[in-house]
Structure formats: C-alpha cells, structure tokens
N, C-alpha and C positions, 0 to 999 in steps of 0.2 A: 260301743261306738260303731257306726256302720263302716264297712270296708270300701264302700263305693266312694268315688271322688265326689267332692261337693258340687252341687248344682244350684243354679238360680231357680226361681219358681217356674221358669220355662224349660228347665232341663238343660240349660247351658252349662258347660264346664267353665269355671271362672278362674282367672289368674288371681294372685294376691290382691291386685288392685280392683278386682271385680269386673274386669273387662272380659267379655266372652271371647273364646278363640274364634278365628275366622272360619267360615263354613266352606262347603263345596257347592258350587252352583250347578244345577242340573234342571232337567225339564221332564215332565211326564203328563199323562192324561189319566184322569180318574173318573170312573162311573160307579156309583154305589147302588147296590141292590137292597132289597128289603130283607129283614131277618128278625130273629128273636134275640136270644142272649148273645153276649160277646163272642162266646166260643162257636156259635152257630152262624154268625154273620158272614156273608160272603162279599167279596169285592172283586170286580172285574177291572184289571189294570192293563194298560197298553204302554209299551216302553219305547223310549228313544235314547240311544246310547249317548253318554256325555263324558267329557274329559274330566279326569280327577286331578286334584292338586294336593300334594301332601303338605302339612303344616307342622311346625315344631311343637313339642309338648308344652303344656302350660302347667305351672305350679297351682295346685288346687287348694282351696281354703275350706277348712271345716266350719268356719264361722258363717259360711253362706249356705248352710243346709236349709232344707225346706222348713217353714214354720207356718202355722195357721194364720189366716188373715181374715179381714172382714169381708162381708158379702160384696160382690162386685156391684158397682153403681150402674144405674141405667144408662148413663151417658158416658161415652169414652171418646177420647181424641182419636184421629186416624192412626196415629202411631200405636196407641194402646190397642186399637182394633187389630192391627197387624200382629202385635204380640200375641193376642188371644187366638188369632187364626193359626199362628204357628204352633201354639200348644195344642190346639184342637187337631191339627194335622198330625201331630205326634200320636194322638189317641186314635186316629182314624183307622190305622192298620194294625192295631193290637189284636183285632179279631182274626187276623190272617196268619197267626203265628205258626201253625203247623206247616202250611205251604212254604212260608219264608224260611223257617228253620231247616226244612229239608233242602230247599234250594240253595241256601247259603252253604250247607255242608257239601252239596254237589259242586258248588263253585270252588270251594277250598280244595277239593280233591282233583278237579279236572279243568277248572276255568282257565288256568294259566298255561295249559299244555299247548294251546294253539292260538292263532289269531295274531294281532298286532302286538308288538312289545314296545311300548312307548317309554317305559321307565329304564333309564340307563343303569349301569352297574352301580354307579355312585348313588343314585337316587334310591335304589333298593337298600343299600347299606344304611343310608340315612333313615329310611323308614324303619328298618330293624332297630336302629338305635333309639328312635322315637318310642317304639313299643317298649323297649327295655326300660328307658327312663320313665315312661308313664307308669309302668308297673311299680317301679321303685317309689314314685311319688304316692301312689295309692297305699302302699304298705306303710309309708311314713305317716300318711294322713290318719290311718287307723291307730297308730301308736300314740301320737301326742300332738294335739292341735297347737298348743303353745309353742312347743319346740319347732313345729312346722313353720310358724310365723317368723321365728327368730333366725331360721336357717334358709329362708326362701331366697335371700339375696345371693348367698354362696351357690346354691343349687342353680339359680338362673344364670349365674356367671358361667358355671360349668357347662350348662346346656348351650349357652351362646358360643362358648369356645368350641364345643363339639360341632355345632352347626357350621361355624366358620371353617373348621377342618374338612367337614364333609363337602361343603361348597367348593373348596379348593380342589379336593379330590375329584369332584364332579366335573369341574372345568378342565382338569387334566385329561380325564377320560373322554370328555366330549371333544377336546382338541385332537386326541389320538384317533378318534373314530370319525372325525369330520370328513376326511377324504373318502373313507370307506362308505359313509352314508351317501356322499355325493355320487359315487359310482353306482350304488344301489338305486338311487333316484333316476340316473340315466337309464339303467336297465328297466326300471319300472315304466318309464316313459315309453320305451319300445314295446313293453308288454301291453300297455294301454292302447297302442295305436289302432288295433283292430276294433276295439270297442268304441274308441273315439270316432273313428271313421264311420262306424255303423250309426252312432248317435247323430253325427252331422247330417246324415241323409234323411233323418226323420222330419216330420212336418212341424209347423210352428206350434201346434198344440203340445208337442213333446217338449219344445223349448220352454213353454210356459210352466210346465210341470217341473222342469229342471230348475227354473228360477225359484219356484216355491220350495224345492228341496234345498237350495242354497240358503234360503232364509232360515230354514230349520237348522241346518248345520251351523250357520253363524251363531244362532242363539245358543246352541249346545257347546260351542268351542271358544267363543270370545270370552276369555276369563279376565276378570277385572284385575288389571296389573297393580292397582293401588293397594290391594289387600295382600299381595305377595311380599315376601322378604326380598328386597332388591339385592341382586348379585352384581356388585360394581365392576368385577373383572370380566363379566361375560361380554363377548363381542355382540354386535347387532345381529349377525347371522345366527349365532348360538342362541341368543334370546328368542329369535323367531322360531327356531326349531323347538325350543322348549315350550312356547306358548301356542303355536299353531298346530293344527291336526296333522299337517304334512301330507305328502303324496299318498300315504297309505290309506287315508280316509277320504272318500270322495263325497261330493254332494249327490243326494238322491232326490228323486221326485217325492211328492207327498206320500207318506206311508212307508218309505224305505228307511231302515234304521242302520246307521253305520255300526259295524261290528267291533267289539272289544275283546281283547284276550287277556294277556298277562298284566294289563294295566290294573285290573281289579283283583290283584292278589290279596287273598284274605290276610288280615292282620289280627287274627284272633288273639285276645288277651289284652287288647288296648284298654278296654274297660271291663273290670270284673262284672260278671252277671250270674244270675242263678242258672242251675243246670238246665232248667226248662224255662225259656223266656215266657213271661206272662203279659208283658206290655210291649208296645211298639218301641219304646225306649230301650227296654232290655234286649229286644231283638236286634236293634241297631247296634247296641254295644257288643252283642255276640258276633255280629258281622264285622266288627272292627271299625265301625263308622260313627260311633257315638260322639266323638269329639271333633269330627272332621266336617260336619255340615255347617253352613253359614248361620250365624246367630245375629239377631238384631242388636246393634251396639249403640244406636243413636238415642235410645230411650231406656230408662229403668223400668222394670216390671211394676205395674200398679199394685199397691198393697192389697187390693181386694181380689187379686187374681187367684190366690190359693183357695179362698172360700168359694169362688166361682167354679173352680175345677172340682172341688169336693162335691158341690151340688150336682155337677154333671156326672160324677162317678156314682152317685147314689141312685141315678135313674136306671130304669130297665133298658134293654137293648132297643126296643121300638121307640122309647122316649128319647133315647140318645139320637137315633136316626132322625126323628122329627126335629129335635133341637138343631142338629147339624144342617138339615135342609133350610131351616129358618136363618141360621147363622150365615150359610153360604149366600142366600138370597140378599142378605143385608150387607155383604162385603163388596168392596170395590174390586174391579178386575185385577188390579195389581196385587191385591191381597190373596185372591184365589190363586193367582199365578205363583205366589210365594208358597202357598200350601202345596201346590203340585210339585214345586222344586224340592220340597222337603221329603216327599213320599217317593218320588220316582226312582232314586238311586237304589232302593232296596229290591227292585224287581228287574234288574238288568240281567239278561241271559243271552249268550250267543249259543243258541241251541244247536246250530249246525256244527260248530267246532267241538261241542261236547258229545256229539253222536259219533259212533264208529263210522269209518269212511264209507262202508257199503250202505249204511242207512242214510248218511248225509247225501250220497249220490242219488239214492232212491227218492229222497225228498226233492232234490233239485230237478229230477227228471220230470216233475209235474209243471215246471216253469216253461213258459213260452221262450223260444230262442232269444228274443230281444230282452226279456227279463233276465235270462241267464247271463247275457252279456253285461247287464247292469250289476248283477250279483257278483260278478267277477271283480268288480271295482271296489268291493267292500273292504277286503283285507287280503293279506297274502295267502292265508290258508284257503279262503273262499276262492281265490283266483286259481289255486292249484286244483281244487275240486272242479271248478267250472271249466277247466281245460281238459277234462277227462275225454279221451278220444272215443270211447264206446258210447258215452253219453251223447256226444255230438253226432256220432254215426246214426243213432236212433232218431235224433232231431232231423238229420238230413233225409233219412228215409221217409219221414212224415211229410217232408217238403218235396219229395220226388227227386232228390239229388242223389245220383248214383255213383259218382266218382269223387274221391278225396283230392285235395289240392296240396301239393308239397311245395313249400316255399323255403328257399335258402335264406337263413337269417344271417345278418352281418356279425352278430356276436351272441354268445350264450348268456341268457339272463341270469340263470342261477343253476348251479350243479344239480342234476337230477330233475330239472324242470324241462318239459318238452311241450312245444306247441302242437295243438291238435290239427292234423291235416283235414279232418272233417269239419272242424270249426272254420278253418280257412275256406273250405268249399262253401259253407253256408254264407259266410260274409261275402265271398265273391258273387254268389247268386243274388244276394240282396243288392249289391251294387249294380249288377246287371239289370235287375228289375227297376232300380231307381233310374238308370239310363233310359230304359223304355219309357218311363213316366215323364221324365223331365230333362233328358240329355239333349245335347246340342244337335239341331237338325238343320243348320243353315244350308249345308250342301251334302248330297249323298256321297258316301265314300267312293263309289265307283258308278260310272255310267257306261253300260255295255251296249254299244250300237251295232246293230246287225239286222238282217232280214229286210233291209231297205224299207219300203213302206207297206210291207205285208203285215197281216195279222198274226200275232203269236197265239196259236191255238191251244198249246199245252206247255206246261212248265214243271220241271222236276228239280229238286234241290236236296242234295245229300252230301254231308261232309263238306269238303271244299270244292265240290263240283256242281255246276249248274248246267242243266240241259233244257234248251228251248226248242219247240217244234213250231213250224209255221206252214201257212198255206202256200209258201214258195217252194214246197216239195223237199225242204232240207231240215235238218236238226243241227244245232250248234252246241258245242261243249265249251263251257267257260270256266275259268278259275275264279272262285269266290274270293281268293286272296289278292291276286294281282289284277283281276278284271280283264285279263287277256282271253281272246278266243283261242282255245287249244285245238279244236277240231271242227270241221264242218262235215257232217255226215250226208253224203250225196248218194242217191240210189233209187229213191222213190220216184215214180212218174206222176204222182198226184199229191195233193196237199196232205200234210201230216195232221191228223185230228186227235190222236191219242198216243200216250207214251207211258212207260213205266221204267224205273231204274232200281238196280240193286248192285251195290259195289261198283265194279267197272263194266257191268252189263247193262245195256239199254235196249228196250224193246219199243218199237214204234208201229202204229197202225195208220193206214193211209186210205185215201179215196181210190187208190189203184187196186184195192181189194186184197192187199197183202200185208203181212207183218214182217218186220225185219229185226234180227237180233244183231246188235253191234257191240264191238269192243271199244269202250270209251278211251282206252289208253292209246290204241293204234289207229282208231277210226275205221277199222276193217268191218265189213258186213259178214258176220259169221254164218247166219242162216237167213233165207227168205222163205217164209211160211205161206204156202198157197192152200186155198180151200174155200174161202169165202167168195161169194159171187156179187158182193156189193161193198160199199164203204165200211171199213172197220171203224166203228164209232166209239167203242169203249173197250177197256181191258183192265184186268186186275192180276197182279203178280203175287204168287206165294211160293217162297223158296225157289225150286227150279221148274215150277209150272206156272203158265199164264193162261187165263181164260179170256177169250175175246168175244165181243158181241158185235153183230153187224146189222146193217140195214136189210140183209137177206133173211132176217127173223131167226137166225140160228146163233148158237154159241159153240165155240170150239175150245177144247183143252189141249194145250201144246206142251211138249217137253223142250225147254229152251236149250238144253245141252245137246240133244240129238236132232232137234228141228222137226220131230215127228208130231203128227196130229194124233192124240191119244183117244179123244172122245168127241162126239158131236151130239149136242143137245138140241132137240127140235121139239117145238110145241107152241111157241109164240106165233101169232098170225100177223104181226106187224114188226117194224124195225125195233131192234133191241137198243135201248138208249143208255142203260146203266147196268153194271154188274159188280158183284162182290164175291170174294172167294177166300175162305179161311183154311183151306187144305182138306176140309171134310165135306162141306156143303157149298154149292153154288147158288147164289140168289140173283135173279135178273128182273129188271123192270123194262117195260116196252110200251110202244105207242098203242097197243091193244088194250090199254087200261089195266093190264094184269101184272101181278108180281108172282114169280114162280120160284119154288125151292127145289133144287136138283140134287140127286146123288150122282156125282160124275162117274163113279166107278161102274155103276149099272146103267148109266144114261137114262134114268127114270126120273120123272117129275113127281116129287113127293107131295107137294102142296101147290095148289093154285090159289093165290090170295086175292079174292075178289072183294071189291068195295069201292075202289076209285071210279069216278065217272068221267075221267079224262086221262090224257097221256101221263105216264109216269116218267119223270125226268131225273130223279135223284134217289139214291139208296144209301143206307148205312146198315152194317151187319156186324154184331159183336160176338157171334156164336150162339147167342140165346135169343136176342131180339132182332127183328127186321124192322127198319124204319123206312118208309117210302114217302116221297114228296111228289105231288101231282099238280097238273095244271088246273085241277078242280079246286084249288086253294087249300086243300086239307093235307094233313100229315097223318099217316096211320102207323101205329105200333103193333107188330104182330109177334106171336110166339112161334119160333121156327120149328118146334117139335110138333105142335098140334095144328098149326096153321090158323089159329084163332086170332081175331083182331082184339087186342087188349085195350087200346085207346085210340080215339080219333081226336087229333089235336087241331083245333080250329082257332082262327084269329087272323091269319094272313088273308090278304085280299086278292092275291094273284098267284102266279107261278112260283113254286118253291124250287129255285134253280140250284141251290147248293146247301149241303148239310154236313155236319161233323158230329160224331158220337164218341164220347169217352166217359167211362165209369157212370153210366146211366144219365149223363148230362148231354142233352142234344142242343146244338146251336143251329138255327135254320136262317138262311138268307132268302129274301123274296123280292120279286120284281116290284112289289109295292113300296120299296125303299126302306123297309124295316127289317130288323133282325130280332129274333126271339130266342130265349133260353128256356128249355123245358126240362122237367124231371120225367123221364119216360116210365118210371115205376109208378108214379101217381097220376101222370097225365097233366100235371099242373104247369102252367106257364109261369116261370120264376121271374123273368125280366123281359121287357120289351125295350130294345135299344132305339130310342126315338127322342123327340124333343127338339129344341131349337138348333141343335148341332147334328141332327140326323142327316142321312144321305138325301140328296135331292133327286136321285134317279135310282134305277134298278140296281140291286146288289149283285155283283158279278162273281165274287169269291169271298171266302172267309177261312180263318184259322183260329184256333183257340188253345190255350193251355190252362193251368190251374189258377192263373191270375188274370189273364187278359183275353179279350176277343179282338181280333184284327179283321177289318172288313174293307172291301174295295167296291167301287161302284162305277157306273157309267158317268157319274158327275165329275170324274177325274180326281177323286180323293181316296186316301187310305186312312181310316180312322182307328183309334185305339180306345177300347172300352174296358171298364172294370167288370170282370165276370161275375163277381158276387153281388155287387150293388147295381150293376147296369148303368153306372154313370159314365158319361163321356169324359175321356181323359184329354185327348188332343188329336190333332191331325198329324199323321206321320208323313204323308205326301199330299201336296196340293199342286196340281198341274195348272200352269198359267192358262192353258187352253180348256180347262174344265168348264163345262157348261156350254162350250161352243164346238164340241167335237172330241176333245181329249178324253180318253177312256183308260182306266186301269183294268186290263183284261183278267190277269191272273196274279195271285200272290202266293208265295211260299215262304215260310218262316222256320228258323231254327231257334235255339235258345238265345243266340246272340246276334243273329242276322235276319234281315228281311229283304226278300227279292221281289220286285214288282215288275211285271211286264206291262208296258204302257204304249200307247199309240193313239191313232184316231182312224175314223172311217172316211174322213173328208180331207185328209192331208194337213190338218192344223197342228198335229203333234207327231214328231218323229218317232218311229218305232225303236224302242230301246228297252234295256233292263236297268233298273235302279237298284243298287245294293246299299242298304243301311246297316251299319255295324254298331252294336251296342255293347261290345265286349269291354272288359276292364283289364288293366295290367296289375297283377298282384305282386310284382317284384318289390 
C-alpha cells in the first residue's frame, strides 16, 4: 500500500468526507518555451510575492486513491474545464524539477534569515504541529485503511482541540506584542518619510504606475476570509494585522515585487515524496506545499479525467506542448488565471536577502536613485541595505552633489539603524530641483533697490554675498540672506563695466582706465591698479592673479595681493572684448576678428586663431578647447595646443553675446532671441530653445547646470528650460514693463538662489535686484 496520502484525481488531499483542503491563493505569470522531452523542457517564469495562509491538517482516506477512468468526453462544463486546467497546471512545471529542487533547498537554508517576518510565534508552533500531525496521518494511512476510517472521528477531535489551544496561544502572543508592533509602525512611518516625500514630488505618470502597483498588491494580499478558520476571540485590529500585508509591504508600480522572508519557511515533511522529485506534484510536496494550495471544492472530478490524463502522459514532450497550447487557447481567462495561481508559489525568491550583503549592495548600485528609494520600501532588510551610506555617496557623486546633509532625528528607529547623510543630501537636491520646476513664484523673496535709475553693468554672486556694478561709478555689496545693502564701494571716477569676486575680495574695472581691489567686509579699497590707457572692458580672476583686457588693445596680468602688474600682453590691433585665464594660458578675443592664445609668463602669443569675419564678443576656455562667439553669427571651436579650428557651429542668425561651457556641453545665447545647446566634441547642435514660449527679443545672459538652462532677455523675462530635452518649463521672472522697455540685464544663479538685475533704458522699470530662493528645510 502506498505511503502517500490519498488524493483525488486532481491531486487534492481529501478529508474523510471527500472535501479538499483549502488552498493558498497566489499569482504568477508563465511563458512557455519549446522543447523536447519532459526533462529537457524549459520554462521562463516571473514571480510576484504573495501572502501565505496556513491551514489545519486533514485526515486522508485511502479509499480515494487514484483509479483508471473512461476517456474524457469531448464536451465538458465550465467547472469541469476548470478542474482539468488545474490538473494540467500541476503537470506544467514537472519539467523544471532540477531548478526547483535546487531553489527550494536554498530557500530552506537561507530564505528565513532575512526579510519580513509575518508569522507570529504562535503561528509557527501551529505550523510545526500541523506537520507532525500530518506525518502521523500518513503513517496510519499506510498501515490500515479500515482502521483509519474508524478512528478518524477521534483524530479530528484531537486536531480541533490542538487548533483551539494554538489559536488561544496565538491571541495571547498577539495581545502581548500589539503595543510593540504599534511602536515599530510609528518608527517605520518616520523611516518612510524621505521616500514618501520623494514620491509625492514625481509627476502624474508616476502616480498612475503606483495605482497599477496597488492593484497588483491587492490581488496578492486580499485573502478570502470565508475559507479561513474563524477566530472568534480576535479583536478587529488583530484580525486586520493577520489578514493585511501591513506597513512592511508597500505597493509597487508594475513590475515591482514585494519581498518575502521568513513567511516562506520550509515545512519539509508535510507530504512524503521520493528522494528525487519527478513530477510537479512531488516537487510541491517536497517544498511542503502539497496540501496548502487551493482546490476546487464546488464540483466533483469527472470520471473521465484519469483516462484523459493518462492519454496526456503517453504523449511526447512536443505533443504535450501542442496540446497545452490548444488547451490554453480554449480556456476562459478565469481558468488561465487559476492555472497561474497554482504554479506561481513554487518560484518565489527574495534573491537580494539571500545574497551576502556585499553582493546585494553591488546589485542595488545599478539602480537609479529613485528606484533605490522605492526598493527601500519593500521590507526591513531591503531598507537597511538601501540606507547604506557609501551606496548613496556614489549616487550623489553621479548627480554632482558634493556635501552630505546631517539631520537630527526626533527618535531612533531601530538599534543599529542609521540614516544615510548622503541619502538626505540626494533627497534635498531633488526637492530643490522640484522647487525650480514648480515652486511658488508669486513674489520674489527679496527686492534689492539701488543704483537709482542707472544700468547694472556687471553682477557677481558667491555664497551669501551679491555684488552689483553700475555706470553710476559705484559697486554695492548685498546680503543674499537679508537683502540689505552691506557696503557701497566708492572710488571709481567712471562707470564700472567689469568685475570679479573671490571670497571677500572684489576686483572692478572702470571707464576711468583703472582696476581696484576691494575688501568686501570693510568696503576698503586695497589697491588701485594703473596701467591701461582706456576703458577696462573685461577681466578674469584665477587664484591671486587677474587678467584684464582693455580698449587700448592690451591685456595685463596683475597680482591682487601686491597690486603689481606682472605681465603686459600686446598683439591685438583693436579693443579687447573678452578674456579667459586658467592659470596657465590666457585666451583673448577682440574687435580685430582675432582670438589669441598667450603664455603669460613669457608674454608671447602662442597662436592667433583666424577664421571669424567680424568682431569677437564672447569666449569660453576649459583648458583644452577654446570656443569663440562672433558678430559673424558663427561659433568656432579651437584646439588650444595646436590652434586648429575643430568645428564651426552655425545656426544662429546674429551676434552671440553670451556662452557657457561645462563638460563639453556649450550653451549659447544670441541676439536672434534663441538659445542653442551644443556638443563641442562632435559639433552637433543638441537642442534649440525656441517655440511658442521663446524669448521675444535678444538674449542678454544665461546660466546652466546639469538639469536646467536659465536665460534672460531684453523682453523682460527670465525663462527656465530643460537642458536634456530643450523643453520650456516656465517663466521665473516676468516684468510688467516687459516689451515696453523693461529689461533683465544680468542673471547669476546658485544651486538654491537666482539673482536678476533688472531695469529699463527709458524709465519704465526701476533699477533693482530680484532674489528668488528655491531652498528647502530638511528639519
């Protein structure tokens, strides 16, 4: 006599009354490949974690063992179809036994070490007792079928008594742990705050994905209460904790699988099986799930089912695949869904929790930061991994974030758990970027009024200090925090047309042909640098040296600490309009159509870059490439070492008045009201910032970072654009006098603030500085 428990023709474990035990509901996706024999067939499976529910053991009857039956008829009712589909599903994964047997062994050894633990102590004891009782039933089955029938009533009474005791114990344990769980939930809410805030700032498309994820989660975790043993003494809150996934398992967008840990503890021995499983049923029994999945109880198996199955078993592998394809095509969607529910639980793996910590972190390092924040919501162990400070430091470096953010937490979430300062830095930057895109812009934080009705000709912004220069012969030092004018630097006898700032040192150039070095803290003029014979039109500061260009066609190199003129560079034959200096080479552009590269130490001109056919107005220099913009509408890219022209960038229609170069990305603003984004390595124009929201007049100034381009114009607006897509985001500033004389002359931006110098040439707009703040409070 077989030692296996008696089964119905569909493989159900039956009680003495012939009623199948309740199953476990689950979900999966299955895609079948082609193959030969059973042992060579391959199946690709994708998994979604599902909640498991343990059930009491059932007394099995030997009288219900399998017996041959007549051949299945050609017509079946929908219920019979569902029964057949379920049995076919049991056969579908027999061919994958090596993979599954290896995986189940791995799960038994390591699957319960990490992850969420949803089984209480009482539930684990109950499961152990179920296993022991089931093994006892199997042994008695093998001994005597008749004796089994006569003693079933007593055995069931003992099982019911044991269940009642275990349920009472479980209620006691849950009552003791209720307060502790509530405290943990409060802590988890605080741990989730960063991720929740991050998700709230995403767009509506993300919300749609989240909704889809909620649907998946609901399908996985809404367990049919009607099939469970009622626990009359459980309170409403306790029952909710028992049935709901709880705060440890969150909804994911499509494709995200909630993680499981010790819920899937192996119960090997529940159903005896051969040493090497040969069928999917044997494999399920080896995994301890042979009696736990849901069976169809509303209909008895048709008598022709066994003969139908034998016919299926007699076919070859390809024939079976063909038959399965035809069977699936003839099934209703609910029947296919049932087949998926039977198969999926056998393939559930939390591979992250099973890996060593170092390998798990290596896998997570390939996720984008926003996906890493979502992964942290999977379970407690994933949260610990996703909070790794070194992991977030690398993510911040990729995003150009240089400093961590330390936040004082109100309470400790869990002993040994530490929030990552680098993660906080990333979340802060994300919120700042969100403020730039859609923050409140009803009124500027500060309006700094000064310089009367004169033009602001130059603007510097560093740290919390703003310096504005004007044609009223003065410079003003402002606080970017309070908006107050801290100092007015008086001393020039002509309009100030150029300036530079480093720390508390300010250098200014004027139409009075001098440069002045100022102390921003005291307002004192430290040095007055004489030498130029005309207006100082441009300058560039590097460390303690500044290079100035003048309308006298010369350049001078100065030491700002001593006030001495170190070098004079002569060679241009017209006014020098722009200059760049990197500490090793000086590059200058002039109204003589030339760009020159100088060695300041020897005062020699290394290269004269010829090619422009009109005045050169703008320059950029990164130490390797020189980029020059001209009134001839072209932009040229030069090699600083050879002096060769690498690319000629065409597309603008007028004067290129301003440019900025970072990491081989060039952004150019033109008097034709357009802004273009270029790749100087290839010479390709990546984006043109235009369209219905483009500027209506000449572009006066621009700034850009890794995400945004900020542009100002004579039309009285400051616009924000997406650097990667070139899409218009919004207007940051719109002057009421725009279009009738209001102008934004200069802009300077930091990570969190934007300073705009505005005014007009006809008195329609008051001269002032507008300060917009996009910073966030991380307390």
